[in-house]
Chimera marker file (.cmm) of the C-alpha trace (Angstrom):
<marker_set name="trace">
<marker id="1" x="0.224" y="0.151" z="-0.147" r="1" g="1" b="0" radius="0.5"/>
<marker id="2" x="0.979" y="3.438" z="-0.532" r="1" g="1" b="0" radius="0.5"/>
<marker id="3" x="1.437" y="6.163" z="2.241" r="1" g="1" b="0" radius="0.5"/>
<marker id="4" x="-1.335" y="7.379" z="4.266" r="1" g="1" b="0" radius="0.5"/>
<marker id="5" x="-1.372" y="10.639" z="5.717" r="1" g="1" b="0" radius="0.5"/>
<marker id="6" x="-4.538" y="11.370" z="7.276" r="1" g="1" b="0" radius="0.5"/>
<marker id="7" x="-5.547" y="14.862" z="9.185" r="1" g="1" b="0" radius="0.5"/>
<marker id="8" x="-7.848" y="14.430" z="11.713" r="1" g="1" b="0" radius="0.5"/>
<marker id="9" x="-10.169" y="17.697" z="13.004" r="1" g="1" b="0" radius="0.5"/>
<marker id="10" x="-12.021" y="16.916" z="16.099" r="1" g="1" b="0" radius="0.5"/>
<marker id="11" x="-11.933" y="18.900" z="19.193" r="1" g="1" b="0" radius="0.5"/>
<marker id="12" x="-12.480" y="16.436" z="21.052" r="1" g="1" b="0" radius="0.5"/>
<marker id="13" x="-8.971" y="14.696" z="22.857" r="1" g="1" b="0" radius="0.5"/>
<marker id="14" x="-9.399" y="11.634" z="23.758" r="1" g="1" b="0" radius="0.5"/>
<marker id="15" x="-11.900" y="11.225" z="20.868" r="1" g="1" b="0" radius="0.5"/>
<marker id="16" x="-9.016" y="12.388" z="18.807" r="1" g="1" b="0" radius="0.5"/>
<marker id="17" x="-6.879" y="10.595" z="20.104" r="1" g="1" b="0" radius="0.5"/>
<marker id="18" x="-8.586" y="6.619" z="19.606" r="1" g="1" b="0" radius="0.5"/>
<marker id="19" x="-9.502" y="7.819" z="15.862" r="1" g="1" b="0" radius="0.5"/>
<marker id="20" x="-5.877" y="8.206" z="16.075" r="1" g="1" b="0" radius="0.5"/>
<marker id="21" x="-4.904" y="5.096" z="16.973" r="1" g="1" b="0" radius="0.5"/>
<marker id="22" x="-7.681" y="3.518" z="14.742" r="1" g="1" b="0" radius="0.5"/>
<marker id="23" x="-6.313" y="4.778" z="11.935" r="1" g="1" b="0" radius="0.5"/>
<marker id="24" x="-3.066" y="3.322" z="12.423" r="1" g="1" b="0" radius="0.5"/>
<marker id="25" x="-3.937" y="-0.090" z="13.320" r="1" g="1" b="0" radius="0.5"/>
<marker id="26" x="-5.853" y="0.319" z="10.058" r="1" g="1" b="0" radius="0.5"/>
<marker id="27" x="-2.674" y="0.939" z="7.865" r="1" g="1" b="0" radius="0.5"/>
<marker id="28" x="-2.170" y="4.621" z="8.357" r="1" g="1" b="0" radius="0.5"/>
<marker id="29" x="1.100" y="5.572" z="7.987" r="1" g="1" b="0" radius="0.5"/>
<marker id="30" x="1.102" y="9.455" z="9.241" r="1" g="1" b="0" radius="0.5"/>
<marker id="31" x="-1.870" y="10.568" z="11.079" r="1" g="1" b="0" radius="0.5"/>
<marker id="32" x="-2.112" y="14.966" z="12.064" r="1" g="1" b="0" radius="0.5"/>
<marker id="33" x="-4.567" y="15.759" z="15.003" r="1" g="1" b="0" radius="0.5"/>
<marker id="34" x="-5.934" y="19.144" z="15.086" r="1" g="1" b="0" radius="0.5"/>
<marker id="35" x="-8.944" y="19.965" z="17.509" r="1" g="1" b="0" radius="0.5"/>
<marker id="36" x="-10.442" y="23.059" z="15.997" r="1" g="1" b="0" radius="0.5"/>
<marker id="37" x="-11.275" y="24.212" z="12.530" r="1" g="1" b="0" radius="0.5"/>
<marker id="38" x="-8.478" y="26.955" z="12.494" r="1" g="1" b="0" radius="0.5"/>
<marker id="39" x="-5.963" y="24.445" z="13.278" r="1" g="1" b="0" radius="0.5"/>
<marker id="40" x="-7.152" y="22.260" z="10.728" r="1" g="1" b="0" radius="0.5"/>
<marker id="41" x="-7.689" y="24.545" z="7.834" r="1" g="1" b="0" radius="0.5"/>
<marker id="42" x="-3.525" y="25.550" z="8.344" r="1" g="1" b="0" radius="0.5"/>
<marker id="43" x="-2.325" y="21.981" z="8.072" r="1" g="1" b="0" radius="0.5"/>
<marker id="44" x="-4.575" y="21.096" z="5.133" r="1" g="1" b="0" radius="0.5"/>
<marker id="45" x="-3.185" y="24.183" z="3.568" r="1" g="1" b="0" radius="0.5"/>
<marker id="46" x="0.387" y="23.571" z="4.899" r="1" g="1" b="0" radius="0.5"/>
<marker id="47" x="0.735" y="19.394" z="3.376" r="1" g="1" b="0" radius="0.5"/>
<marker id="48" x="-1.179" y="17.078" z="1.475" r="1" g="1" b="0" radius="0.5"/>
<marker id="49" x="-4.112" y="14.826" z="2.978" r="1" g="1" b="0" radius="0.5"/>
<marker id="50" x="-5.086" y="11.345" z="1.121" r="1" g="1" b="0" radius="0.5"/>
<marker id="51" x="-7.937" y="11.544" z="3.306" r="1" g="1" b="0" radius="0.5"/>
<marker id="52" x="-9.735" y="14.185" z="5.616" r="1" g="1" b="0" radius="0.5"/>
<marker id="53" x="-11.590" y="13.378" z="8.910" r="1" g="1" b="0" radius="0.5"/>
<marker id="54" x="-13.892" y="16.617" z="9.643" r="1" g="1" b="0" radius="0.5"/>
<marker id="55" x="-15.697" y="16.773" z="13.134" r="1" g="1" b="0" radius="0.5"/>
<marker id="56" x="-18.582" y="18.821" z="11.908" r="1" g="1" b="0" radius="0.5"/>
<marker id="57" x="-18.899" y="20.113" z="15.929" r="1" g="1" b="0" radius="0.5"/>
<marker id="58" x="-16.089" y="21.943" z="16.263" r="1" g="1" b="0" radius="0.5"/>
<marker id="59" x="-15.410" y="25.727" z="18.994" r="1" g="1" b="0" radius="0.5"/>
<marker id="60" x="-14.348" y="28.165" z="16.243" r="1" g="1" b="0" radius="0.5"/>
<marker id="61" x="-16.582" y="26.587" z="13.202" r="1" g="1" b="0" radius="0.5"/>
<marker id="62" x="-19.235" y="24.414" z="11.858" r="1" g="1" b="0" radius="0.5"/>
<marker id="63" x="-17.598" y="21.368" z="10.607" r="1" g="1" b="0" radius="0.5"/>
<marker id="64" x="-19.914" y="21.291" z="7.180" r="1" g="1" b="0" radius="0.5"/>
<marker id="65" x="-19.071" y="25.272" z="6.197" r="1" g="1" b="0" radius="0.5"/>
<marker id="66" x="-14.506" y="24.016" z="6.575" r="1" g="1" b="0" radius="0.5"/>
<marker id="67" x="-15.424" y="21.019" z="4.844" r="1" g="1" b="0" radius="0.5"/>
<marker id="68" x="-17.123" y="23.770" z="1.883" r="1" g="1" b="0" radius="0.5"/>
<marker id="69" x="-13.662" y="25.578" z="2.179" r="1" g="1" b="0" radius="0.5"/>
<marker id="70" x="-11.771" y="22.661" z="1.659" r="1" g="1" b="0" radius="0.5"/>
<marker id="71" x="-13.687" y="21.442" z="-1.778" r="1" g="1" b="0" radius="0.5"/>
<marker id="72" x="-13.559" y="24.596" z="-3.049" r="1" g="1" b="0" radius="0.5"/>
<marker id="73" x="-9.370" y="24.416" z="-2.544" r="1" g="1" b="0" radius="0.5"/>
<marker id="74" x="-9.102" y="21.008" z="-3.927" r="1" g="1" b="0" radius="0.5"/>
<marker id="75" x="-12.648" y="19.382" z="-5.170" r="1" g="1" b="0" radius="0.5"/>
<marker id="76" x="-10.566" y="15.906" z="-5.190" r="1" g="1" b="0" radius="0.5"/>
<marker id="77" x="-9.433" y="15.847" z="-1.529" r="1" g="1" b="0" radius="0.5"/>
<marker id="78" x="-11.357" y="13.191" z="0.450" r="1" g="1" b="0" radius="0.5"/>
<marker id="79" x="-13.483" y="14.520" z="3.715" r="1" g="1" b="0" radius="0.5"/>
<marker id="80" x="-14.822" y="12.472" z="6.166" r="1" g="1" b="0" radius="0.5"/>
<marker id="81" x="-16.748" y="13.876" z="7.827" r="1" g="1" b="0" radius="0.5"/>
<marker id="82" x="-17.443" y="12.795" z="12.018" r="1" g="1" b="0" radius="0.5"/>
<marker id="83" x="-20.437" y="13.618" z="13.908" r="1" g="1" b="0" radius="0.5"/>
<marker id="84" x="-22.738" y="11.626" z="16.928" r="1" g="1" b="0" radius="0.5"/>
<marker id="85" x="-26.131" y="12.745" z="14.903" r="1" g="1" b="0" radius="0.5"/>
<marker id="86" x="-26.672" y="10.008" z="12.956" r="1" g="1" b="0" radius="0.5"/>
<marker id="87" x="-30.085" y="11.968" z="11.788" r="1" g="1" b="0" radius="0.5"/>
<marker id="88" x="-30.743" y="11.444" z="7.466" r="1" g="1" b="0" radius="0.5"/>
<marker id="89" x="-30.899" y="15.066" z="7.387" r="1" g="1" b="0" radius="0.5"/>
<marker id="90" x="-27.194" y="15.466" z="8.601" r="1" g="1" b="0" radius="0.5"/>
<marker id="91" x="-26.002" y="12.011" z="6.161" r="1" g="1" b="0" radius="0.5"/>
<marker id="92" x="-28.173" y="13.857" z="2.759" r="1" g="1" b="0" radius="0.5"/>
<marker id="93" x="-26.594" y="17.129" z="3.696" r="1" g="1" b="0" radius="0.5"/>
<marker id="94" x="-22.786" y="16.192" z="4.197" r="1" g="1" b="0" radius="0.5"/>
<marker id="95" x="-23.147" y="14.376" z="0.956" r="1" g="1" b="0" radius="0.5"/>
<marker id="96" x="-24.241" y="16.811" z="-0.543" r="1" g="1" b="0" radius="0.5"/>
<marker id="97" x="-22.213" y="19.070" z="0.361" r="1" g="1" b="0" radius="0.5"/>
<marker id="98" x="-19.493" y="17.148" z="-1.095" r="1" g="1" b="0" radius="0.5"/>
<marker id="99" x="-18.583" y="14.379" z="1.518" r="1" g="1" b="0" radius="0.5"/>
<marker id="100" x="-16.802" y="11.459" z="0.466" r="1" g="1" b="0" radius="0.5"/>
<marker id="101" x="-18.093" y="9.997" z="3.586" r="1" g="1" b="0" radius="0.5"/>
<marker id="102" x="-19.861" y="10.024" z="6.850" r="1" g="1" b="0" radius="0.5"/>
<marker id="103" x="-19.032" y="8.347" z="10.211" r="1" g="1" b="0" radius="0.5"/>
<marker id="104" x="-21.138" y="8.212" z="13.088" r="1" g="1" b="0" radius="0.5"/>
<marker id="105" x="-19.457" y="8.246" z="17.280" r="1" g="1" b="0" radius="0.5"/>
<marker id="106" x="-18.971" y="6.018" z="18.978" r="1" g="1" b="0" radius="0.5"/>
<marker id="107" x="-16.198" y="5.208" z="15.863" r="1" g="1" b="0" radius="0.5"/>
<marker id="108" x="-15.215" y="1.739" z="15.590" r="1" g="1" b="0" radius="0.5"/>
<marker id="109" x="-11.998" y="-0.049" z="13.771" r="1" g="1" b="0" radius="0.5"/>
<marker id="110" x="-14.782" y="-1.448" z="11.737" r="1" g="1" b="0" radius="0.5"/>
<marker id="111" x="-15.871" y="1.920" z="10.570" r="1" g="1" b="0" radius="0.5"/>
<marker id="112" x="-12.207" y="3.310" z="10.254" r="1" g="1" b="0" radius="0.5"/>
<marker id="113" x="-11.098" y="0.304" z="8.129" r="1" g="1" b="0" radius="0.5"/>
<marker id="114" x="-14.109" y="1.158" z="5.763" r="1" g="1" b="0" radius="0.5"/>
<marker id="115" x="-13.209" y="4.541" z="5.329" r="1" g="1" b="0" radius="0.5"/>
<marker id="116" x="-9.617" y="3.967" z="3.916" r="1" g="1" b="0" radius="0.5"/>
<marker id="117" x="-11.396" y="1.030" z="2.336" r="1" g="1" b="0" radius="0.5"/>
<marker id="118" x="-13.367" y="3.222" z="0.523" r="1" g="1" b="0" radius="0.5"/>
<marker id="119" x="-10.811" y="5.687" z="-0.432" r="1" g="1" b="0" radius="0.5"/>
<marker id="120" x="-8.415" y="2.944" z="-1.684" r="1" g="1" b="0" radius="0.5"/>
<marker id="121" x="-11.160" y="1.433" z="-3.945" r="1" g="1" b="0" radius="0.5"/>
<marker id="122" x="-11.707" y="4.906" z="-5.299" r="1" g="1" b="0" radius="0.5"/>
<marker id="123" x="-8.086" y="6.099" z="-5.913" r="1" g="1" b="0" radius="0.5"/>
<marker id="124" x="-7.327" y="2.676" z="-7.539" r="1" g="1" b="0" radius="0.5"/>
<marker id="125" x="-5.044" y="1.608" z="-4.879" r="1" g="1" b="0" radius="0.5"/>
<marker id="126" x="-6.009" y="-2.287" z="-3.200" r="1" g="1" b="0" radius="0.5"/>
<marker id="127" x="-4.363" y="-3.461" z="-0.352" r="1" g="1" b="0" radius="0.5"/>
<marker id="128" x="-1.082" y="-6.206" z="-1.228" r="1" g="1" b="0" radius="0.5"/>
<marker id="129" x="-1.134" y="-9.846" z="0.894" r="1" g="1" b="0" radius="0.5"/>
<marker id="130" x="1.641" y="-8.027" z="3.069" r="1" g="1" b="0" radius="0.5"/>
<marker id="131" x="-1.202" y="-5.322" z="3.906" r="1" g="1" b="0" radius="0.5"/>
<marker id="132" x="-3.596" y="-6.756" z="5.155" r="1" g="1" b="0" radius="0.5"/>
<marker id="133" x="-4.884" y="-5.465" z="8.943" r="1" g="1" b="0" radius="0.5"/>
<marker id="134" x="-3.772" y="-7.766" z="11.925" r="1" g="1" b="0" radius="0.5"/>
<marker id="135" x="-7.684" y="-8.418" z="13.577" r="1" g="1" b="0" radius="0.5"/>
<link id1="1" id2="2" r="1" g="1" b="0" radius="0.2"/>
<link id1="2" id2="3" r="1" g="1" b="0" radius="0.2"/>
<link id1="3" id2="4" r="1" g="1" b="0" radius="0.2"/>
<link id1="4" id2="5" r="1" g="1" b="0" radius="0.2"/>
<link id1="5" id2="6" r="1" g="1" b="0" radius="0.2"/>
<link id1="6" id2="7" r="1" g="1" b="0" radius="0.2"/>
<link id1="7" id2="8" r="1" g="1" b="0" radius="0.2"/>
<link id1="8" id2="9" r="1" g="1" b="0" radius="0.2"/>
<link id1="9" id2="10" r="1" g="1" b="0" radius="0.2"/>
<link id1="10" id2="11" r="1" g="1" b="0" radius="0.2"/>
<link id1="11" id2="12" r="1" g="1" b="0" radius="0.2"/>
<link id1="12" id2="13" r="1" g="1" b="0" radius="0.2"/>
<link id1="13" id2="14" r="1" g="1" b="0" radius="0.2"/>
<link id1="14" id2="15" r="1" g="1" b="0" radius="0.2"/>
<link id1="15" id2="16" r="1" g="1" b="0" radius="0.2"/>
<link id1="16" id2="17" r="1" g="1" b="0" radius="0.2"/>
<link id1="17" id2="18" r="1" g="1" b="0" radius="0.2"/>
<link id1="18" id2="19" r="1" g="1" b="0" radius="0.2"/>
<link id1="19" id2="20" r="1" g="1" b="0" radius="0.2"/>
<link id1="20" id2="21" r="1" g="1" b="0" radius="0.2"/>
<link id1="21" id2="22" r="1" g="1" b="0" radius="0.2"/>
<link id1="22" id2="23" r="1" g="1" b="0" radius="0.2"/>
<link id1="23" id2="24" r="1" g="1" b="0" radius="0.2"/>
<link id1="24" id2="25" r="1" g="1" b="0" radius="0.2"/>
<link id1="25" id2="26" r="1" g="1" b="0" radius="0.2"/>
<link id1="26" id2="27" r="1" g="1" b="0" radius="0.2"/>
<link id1="27" id2="28" r="1" g="1" b="0" radius="0.2"/>
<link id1="28" id2="29" r="1" g="1" b="0" radius="0.2"/>
<link id1="29" id2="30" r="1" g="1" b="0" radius="0.2"/>
<link id1="30" id2="31" r="1" g="1" b="0" radius="0.2"/>
<link id1="31" id2="32" r="1" g="1" b="0" radius="0.2"/>
<link id1="32" id2="33" r="1" g="1" b="0" radius="0.2"/>
<link id1="33" id2="34" r="1" g="1" b="0" radius="0.2"/>
<link id1="34" id2="35" r="1" g="1" b="0" radius="0.2"/>
<link id1="35" id2="36" r="1" g="1" b="0" radius="0.2"/>
<link id1="36" id2="37" r="1" g="1" b="0" radius="0.2"/>
<link id1="37" id2="38" r="1" g="1" b="0" radius="0.2"/>
<link id1="38" id2="39" r="1" g="1" b="0" radius="0.2"/>
<link id1="39" id2="40" r="1" g="1" b="0" radius="0.2"/>
<link id1="40" id2="41" r="1" g="1" b="0" radius="0.2"/>
<link id1="41" id2="42" r="1" g="1" b="0" radius="0.2"/>
<link id1="42" id2="43" r="1" g="1" b="0" radius="0.2"/>
<link id1="43" id2="44" r="1" g="1" b="0" radius="0.2"/>
<link id1="44" id2="45" r="1" g="1" b="0" radius="0.2"/>
<link id1="45" id2="46" r="1" g="1" b="0" radius="0.2"/>
<link id1="46" id2="47" r="1" g="1" b="0" radius="0.2"/>
<link id1="47" id2="48" r="1" g="1" b="0" radius="0.2"/>
<link id1="48" id2="49" r="1" g="1" b="0" radius="0.2"/>
<link id1="49" id2="50" r="1" g="1" b="0" radius="0.2"/>
<link id1="50" id2="51" r="1" g="1" b="0" radius="0.2"/>
<link id1="51" id2="52" r="1" g="1" b="0" radius="0.2"/>
<link id1="52" id2="53" r="1" g="1" b="0" radius="0.2"/>
<link id1="53" id2="54" r="1" g="1" b="0" radius="0.2"/>
<link id1="54" id2="55" r="1" g="1" b="0" radius="0.2"/>
<link id1="55" id2="56" r="1" g="1" b="0" radius="0.2"/>
<link id1="56" id2="57" r="1" g="1" b="0" radius="0.2"/>
<link id1="57" id2="58" r="1" g="1" b="0" radius="0.2"/>
<link id1="58" id2="59" r="1" g="1" b="0" radius="0.2"/>
<link id1="59" id2="60" r="1" g="1" b="0" radius="0.2"/>
<link id1="60" id2="61" r="1" g="1" b="0" radius="0.2"/>
<link id1="61" id2="62" r="1" g="1" b="0" radius="0.2"/>
<link id1="62" id2="63" r="1" g="1" b="0" radius="0.2"/>
<link id1="63" id2="64" r="1" g="1" b="0" radius="0.2"/>
<link id1="64" id2="65" r="1" g="1" b="0" radius="0.2"/>
<link id1="65" id2="66" r="1" g="1" b="0" radius="0.2"/>
<link id1="66" id2="67" r="1" g="1" b="0" radius="0.2"/>
<link id1="67" id2="68" r="1" g="1" b="0" radius="0.2"/>
<link id1="68" id2="69" r="1" g="1" b="0" radius="0.2"/>
<link id1="69" id2="70" r="1" g="1" b="0" radius="0.2"/>
<link id1="70" id2="71" r="1" g="1" b="0" radius="0.2"/>
<link id1="71" id2="72" r="1" g="1" b="0" radius="0.2"/>
<link id1="72" id2="73" r="1" g="1" b="0" radius="0.2"/>
<link id1="73" id2="74" r="1" g="1" b="0" radius="0.2"/>
<link id1="74" id2="75" r="1" g="1" b="0" radius="0.2"/>
<link id1="75" id2="76" r="1" g="1" b="0" radius="0.2"/>
<link id1="76" id2="77" r="1" g="1" b="0" radius="0.2"/>
<link id1="77" id2="78" r="1" g="1" b="0" radius="0.2"/>
<link id1="78" id2="79" r="1" g="1" b="0" radius="0.2"/>
<link id1="79" id2="80" r="1" g="1" b="0" radius="0.2"/>
<link id1="80" id2="81" r="1" g="1" b="0" radius="0.2"/>
<link id1="81" id2="82" r="1" g="1" b="0" radius="0.2"/>
<link id1="82" id2="83" r="1" g="1" b="0" radius="0.2"/>
<link id1="83" id2="84" r="1" g="1" b="0" radius="0.2"/>
<link id1="84" id2="85" r="1" g="1" b="0" radius="0.2"/>
<link id1="85" id2="86" r="1" g="1" b="0" radius="0.2"/>
<link id1="86" id2="87" r="1" g="1" b="0" radius="0.2"/>
<link id1="87" id2="88" r="1" g="1" b="0" radius="0.2"/>
<link id1="88" id2="89" r="1" g="1" b="0" radius="0.2"/>
<link id1="89" id2="90" r="1" g="1" b="0" radius="0.2"/>
<link id1="90" id2="91" r="1" g="1" b="0" radius="0.2"/>
<link id1="91" id2="92" r="1" g="1" b="0" radius="0.2"/>
<link id1="92" id2="93" r="1" g="1" b="0" radius="0.2"/>
<link id1="93" id2="94" r="1" g="1" b="0" radius="0.2"/>
<link id1="94" id2="95" r="1" g="1" b="0" radius="0.2"/>
<link id1="95" id2="96" r="1" g="1" b="0" radius="0.2"/>
<link id1="96" id2="97" r="1" g="1" b="0" radius="0.2"/>
<link id1="97" id2="98" r="1" g="1" b="0" radius="0.2"/>
<link id1="98" id2="99" r="1" g="1" b="0" radius="0.2"/>
<link id1="99" id2="100" r="1" g="1" b="0" radius="0.2"/>
<link id1="100" id2="101" r="1" g="1" b="0" radius="0.2"/>
<link id1="101" id2="102" r="1" g="1" b="0" radius="0.2"/>
<link id1="102" id2="103" r="1" g="1" b="0" radius="0.2"/>
<link id1="103" id2="104" r="1" g="1" b="0" radius="0.2"/>
<link id1="104" id2="105" r="1" g="1" b="0" radius="0.2"/>
<link id1="105" id2="106" r="1" g="1" b="0" radius="0.2"/>
<link id1="106" id2="107" r="1" g="1" b="0" radius="0.2"/>
<link id1="107" id2="108" r="1" g="1" b="0" radius="0.2"/>
<link id1="108" id2="109" r="1" g="1" b="0" radius="0.2"/>
<link id1="109" id2="110" r="1" g="1" b="0" radius="0.2"/>
<link id1="110" id2="111" r="1" g="1" b="0" radius="0.2"/>
<link id1="111" id2="112" r="1" g="1" b="0" radius="0.2"/>
<link id1="112" id2="113" r="1" g="1" b="0" radius="0.2"/>
<link id1="113" id2="114" r="1" g="1" b="0" radius="0.2"/>
<link id1="114" id2="115" r="1" g="1" b="0" radius="0.2"/>
<link id1="115" id2="116" r="1" g="1" b="0" radius="0.2"/>
<link id1="116" id2="117" r="1" g="1" b="0" radius="0.2"/>
<link id1="117" id2="118" r="1" g="1" b="0" radius="0.2"/>
<link id1="118" id2="119" r="1" g="1" b="0" radius="0.2"/>
<link id1="119" id2="120" r="1" g="1" b="0" radius="0.2"/>
<link id1="120" id2="121" r="1" g="1" b="0" radius="0.2"/>
<link id1="121" id2="122" r="1" g="1" b="0" radius="0.2"/>
<link id1="122" id2="123" r="1" g="1" b="0" radius="0.2"/>
<link id1="123" id2="124" r="1" g="1" b="0" radius="0.2"/>
<link id1="124" id2="125" r="1" g="1" b="0" radius="0.2"/>
<link id1="125" id2="126" r="1" g="1" b="0" radius="0.2"/>
<link id1="126" id2="127" r="1" g="1" b="0" radius="0.2"/>
<link id1="127" id2="128" r="1" g="1" b="0" radius="0.2"/>
<link id1="128" id2="129" r="1" g="1" b="0" radius="0.2"/>
<link id1="129" id2="130" r="1" g="1" b="0" radius="0.2"/>
<link id1="130" id2="131" r="1" g="1" b="0" radius="0.2"/>
<link id1="131" id2="132" r="1" g="1" b="0" radius="0.2"/>
<link id1="132" id2="133" r="1" g="1" b="0" radius="0.2"/>
<link id1="133" id2="134" r="1" g="1" b="0" radius="0.2"/>
<link id1="134" id2="135" r="1" g="1" b="0" radius="0.2"/>
</marker_set>
């Protein structure tokens, strides 16, 4: 598998750390953490990430607005929204706004593995036999 760099924008430290650990467990080679929209946007502008995991409920800005700005800067950026809101309305709004995925908290390894697998499928990459995650 090629290098997989992920930006995690999540204000809750415990959730951010849990998500980072799961991303490493399913194959991410690098995870950069941001605790708010401003820090996440700065990281996005200064670096390259295959996937951005973006919490909708950030203290300094709505996650939908941040995703819109990211997508305006790079339409191809793979953005997955994460939230505790599992309403159909919220999911439809996210997908309509250009989200590449939507993960409802609490995080599970399976959900995060699905995010990585979806990215790989969309971008024509696949895992080799030596890249399979250990159960």
